C-alpha positions in Angstrom: 7.5 29.0 -0.3 5.8 30.1 2.5 2.7 29.9 0.4 3.5 26.7 0.1 4.0 25.3 3.3 0.6 26.7 4.3 -0.8 25.0 1.7 0.4 21.6 2.9 -0.4 22.0 6.2 -4.0 22.8 5.8 -4.3 20.0 3.2 -3.2 17.2 5.6 -5.6 18.5 8.4 -9.0 17.1 6.7 -6.8 13.4 6.9 -6.8 13.6 10.6 -10.3 11.6 10.8 -9.3 9.3 8.0 -9.4 5.0 7.6 -6.1 3.5 8.5 -2.6 2.0 8.8 -3.4 -1.8 9.1 -1.6 -3.6 11.4 -2.4 -5.9 14.2 0.1 -8.2 16.8 0.2 -11.8 17.7 1.8 -13.8 20.7 2.5 -17.9 20.2 3.8 -19.6 23.4 4.8 -23.0 22.8 4.9 -25.5 25.3 5.5 -29.1 24.4 2.8 -30.3 22.8 0.7 -27.3 23.2 0.6 -23.7 22.2 -1.6 -20.5 22.8 -2.0 -17.8 20.6 -3.4 -14.5 20.9 -4.2 -12.2 18.7 -4.9 -8.3 19.5 -6.8 -6.7 16.3 -7.5 -2.5 16.6 -11.6 -2.9 16.9 -11.8 0.0 13.7 -10.1 -3.2 11.6 -12.8 -5.7 12.4 -16.8 -3.7 12.1 -17.9 -5.8 9.7 -16.9 -8.8 10.6 -19.5 -10.7 12.7 -17.6 -13.3 14.6 -14.5 -11.9 16.4 -13.2 -15.7 15.9 -13.0 -15.6 12.7 -9.4 -13.7 12.9 -8.4 -16.6 15.0 -9.0 -18.9 12.0 -7.3 -16.8 9.6 -4.3 -17.6 11.0 -3.5 -20.9 10.6 -0.4 -23.4 12.0 1.0 -26.2 10.9 4.1 -28.9 11.9 5.2 -31.2 9.4 2.6 -30.7 7.3 0.2 -31.7 10.0 -2.1 -28.4 11.0 -2.6 -27.7 14.7 -6.0 -28.6 16.6 -7.5 -25.7 18.1 -9.8 -25.6 21.7 -11.3 -22.5 23.7 -11.3 -19.9 21.0 -12.5 -17.1 22.6 -12.4 -13.0 21.7 -13.5 -10.2 24.1 -13.0 -6.5 23.5 -11.1 -4.6 26.0 -12.4 -1.1 25.8 -9.5 0.6 27.2 -7.2 0.3 24.8 -9.6 -0.4 22.0 -8.4 -3.6 20.6 -10.4 -6.9 20.1 -8.2 -10.1 22.3 -8.7 -13.7 20.5 -7.1 -16.3 22.3 -7.4 -20.2 21.3 -5.2 -23.4 22.5 -3.1 -25.2 19.3 -2.5 -29.2 19.9 0.0 -31.2 17.9 0.6 -34.9 18.2 4.1 -34.4 19.1 6.6 -30.9 20.4 7.4 -29.3 17.3 10.2 -28.0 16.5 9.9 -25.6 14.2 6.4 -24.3 12.5 5.0 -23.3 9.4 2.0 -20.5 9.3 -0.2 -19.4 7.2 -1.6 -15.9 7.6 -4.7 -14.7 5.3 -6.2 -11.4 7.8 -5.2 -9.7 4.9 -8.3 -11.1 3.0 -10.8 -10.9 6.1 -9.3 -7.2 7.3 -8.3 -4.7 4.3 -5.6 -5.9 1.3 -2.9 -3.7 3.3 -2.9 -5.6 6.2 0.1 -6.7 7.7 0.2 -9.1 11.2 3.2 -8.8 13.2 3.5 -12.5 15.1 5.9 -13.5 17.7 7.0 -16.5 18.4 8.3 -18.7 21.9 9.2 -22.3 23.2 11.4 -22.4 25.5 14.4 -19.9 25.4 14.2 -20.3 21.7 12.6 -16.7 20.0 11.5 -16.3 16.3 9.0 -13.7 14.6 7.2 -13.1 11.0 5.8 -10.1 9.0 2.7 -11.5 7.3 0.9 -9.4 4.6 -0.8 -10.2 0.5 2.4 -10.8 -0.8 3.8 -12.8 2.1 0.9 -15.4 3.7 3.4 -18.3 4.8 6.3 -18.2 7.2 8.5 -20.4 9.1 9.2 -20.2 12.5 12.1 -22.0 13.7 12.8 -22.0 17.5 16.8 -21.7 17.3 18.4 -18.6 17.7 19.1 -16.7 14.3 22.7 -16.0 13.2 23.4 -12.4 12.9 23.2 -12.5 9.4 19.9 -14.1 9.2 18.8 -11.6 11.5 20.1 -8.7 9.3 18.6 -10.8 6.2 15.4 -10.9 7.8 15.1 -7.5 9.0 16.4 -5.5 5.6 13.7 -8.1 4.0 11.1 -6.6 6.2 11.7 -2.7 5.4 11.9 -3.9 1.7 8.8 -5.4 1.9 7.2 -2.6 3.6 8.6 0.4 0.8 6.6 -1.9 -1.5 4.0 -2.8 0.2 1.2 0.1 -0.8 -0.3 1.6 -3.2 0.2 4.7 -2.0 4.5 4.2 -1.9 4.1 3.2 -5.7 2.1 6.1 -6.3 4.8 8.6 -4.6 7.5 6.8 -6.1 6.3 7.3 -9.5 5.1 11.1 -8.9 8.9 11.7 -8.4 10.0 10.5 -11.4 7.2 12.2 -12.9 8.3 15.5 -11.0 12.3 14.9 -12.1 13.0 17.7 -14.8 16.6 15.6 -15.2 18.7 12.8 -13.8 20.5 15.1 -11.6 16.6 16.2 -9.9 15.6 12.9 -9.9 18.8 11.6 -8.2 18.3 14.9 -5.4 14.7 14.4 -5.0 15.1 10.4 -4.4 17.5 11.0 -1.9 15.9 14.1 -0.1 12.8 12.3 0.0 14.5 9.1 1.3 16.1 11.2 4.2 13.1 12.8 5.1 11.9 9.4 5.8 14.6 8.1 7.6 14.6 10.5 10.3 11.0 10.9 10.8 11.2 7.1 11.3 13.7 7.4 14.0 12.9 10.6 15.9 8.8 10.2 15.8 8.9 7.6 18.1 11.8 8.8 20.2 9.2 12.2 20.9 6.6 10.5 22.7 4.5 11.0 20.2 2.6 8.2 17.7 0.8 9.4 15.0 -2.5 7.8 14.7 -2.7 5.1 12.2 -6.0 6.3 10.5 -3.9 9.6 10.0 -0.7 8.2 8.0 -2.5 6.5 5.4 -4.5 9.3 4.2 -1.5 11.2 4.6 0.1 9.2 2.3 -2.3 9.7 0.0 -2.1 13.5 -0.1 1.4 13.5 -0.8 0.8 11.8 -3.8 -1.7 14.5 -4.6 0.3 17.7 -3.4 3.5 16.8 -5.2 1.6 16.3 -8.9 -0.1 19.8 -8.3 3.4 21.3 -7.5 4.4 19.5 -11.4 1.0 21.0 -12.9 1.3 24.0 -11.4 4.6 25.3 -11.0 6.7 23.3 -13.9 9.6 25.5 -13.4 9.1 25.7 -9.9 12.1 25.0 -7.7 13.0 23.5 -4.0 11.2 20.2 -5.2 14.5 18.4 -4.2 12.9 20.1 -0.3 9.2 19.3 -1.1 10.1 15.6 -1.3 12.0 16.0 2.3 9.3 17.0 3.8 6.8 14.7 2.2 9.4 12.2 3.0 8.4 12.5 6.8 4.8 11.7 6.2 5.9 8.2 4.8 8.3 7.8 7.6 5.5 7.8 9.9 4.7 4.8 8.3 8.1 3.4 9.2 8.1 4.4 12.8 4.7 2.6 12.9 5.7 -0.3 12.3 9.7 0.0 13.7 7.7 0.8 17.2 4.9 -2.7 16.9 7.6 -4.9 15.4 10.3 -4.4 17.9 12.5 -4.7 14.2 15.9 -2.8 14.7 15.7 0.6 12.6 18.7 0.4 10.2 18.2 -2.8 8.7 14.7 -2.0 8.1 15.3 1.3 6.6 18.4 -0.1 4.6 16.1 -2.8 3.0 13.1 -0.1 2.3 15.8 2.6 0.9 17.3 0.0 -1.7 14.0 -0.9 -2.8 12.3 2.6 -2.9 15.1 3.4 -4.9 15.1 0.5 -7.3 11.7 1.2 -8.0 11.9 4.6 -8.9 14.9 3.9 -10.9 12.4 2.1 -12.9 9.5 4.7 -12.7 12.5 6.9 -14.0 13.5 4.7 -17.0 9.8 3.9 -18.6 8.9 7.5 -18.5 12.3 8.4 -20.2 11.8 5.4 -22.6 7.8 7.2 -23.1 9.6 10.8 -23.5 11.3 9.3 -27.0 7.5 8.6 -29.1 6.3 12.0 -26.7 7.6 15.1 -25.7 8.8 14.6 -22.3 6.6 17.8 -20.7 3.3 16.1 -22.4 4.1 13.0 -20.7 4.4 14.7 -17.4 1.6 17.1 -17.1 -0.6 13.8 -18.2 0.5 11.6 -15.5 0.7 14.6 -13.0 -2.9 15.2 -13.6 -4.1 11.2 -13.3 -1.8 11.5 -9.9 -3.3 13.9 -8.9 -6.5 12.1 -9.2 -5.3 8.7 -7.9 -4.3 10.5 -5.1 -6.9 12.8 -3.8 -9.2 9.2 -5.2 -7.0 7.4 -2.6 -7.3 9.8 0.5 -11.0 9.9 -0.2 -11.9 6.4 -0.1 -9.5 6.3 2.9 -11.8 9.0 4.2 -14.6 7.0 3.7 -13.0 4.2 5.6 -12.8 2.0 2.0 
């Protein structure tokens, strides 16, 4: 195992200067018929955007179907924090009790962009997470019940588990690496355990992994496990490898938990259920394919494709794609 561990460490070192795990934050404060919206975007998210005010315009606010009127749009780069801060004033024709929000930031940044929005109206607060799959949400300034919060946080975890190509590719690689149902269960369980421990422990260490590193590291986990399938078809301890690789995926969730302020338990529960279901779907598909082709041939062919996909995605991120 020492040679494998050495290779794993060396393989992830080039990821340090790589691209980005894409997250921005917004705060909305409603006071009567007016509201103040502030958006904070890391500078490296928007080098291609000529007018930073386009970031504000990608987030739209509605009350009873009426879009808020905007005034005083302004953006400035805060060099000390390497973020762009944009602000605008919104005005409605009446004091809204709830708002509908449409966020299309993924269309002008990168497809996997996540925007975390917190909103307040007096003592009422709400929050929402937007991405490519969930571009609209309703904000209600009535304290939600514990059940509603639990459902919301669990759904957020499930969406994050299925929200990126790296997650899909790695779960497929787990199915390819499993040589039996029992091993599949061990691989998935070990992976999710490593992910959960990493997501919970990392924020408590005081170390925040660089977003540029995390996504590239996740891409390389796909390539590494696929190489294991190709080079060591009879190799053991794959469950341990899956647990170690789960640590890298856990860094994504640690960043999300810190940025959103969501509690870890329901988020990770939702992520685990969603990931296990998708991994099970992949395993079922491979089992069906095995009826037509010899299973080792299926695994070897897919492993080769996954090596190319993982490395290709890594170099795409390395190049800023």
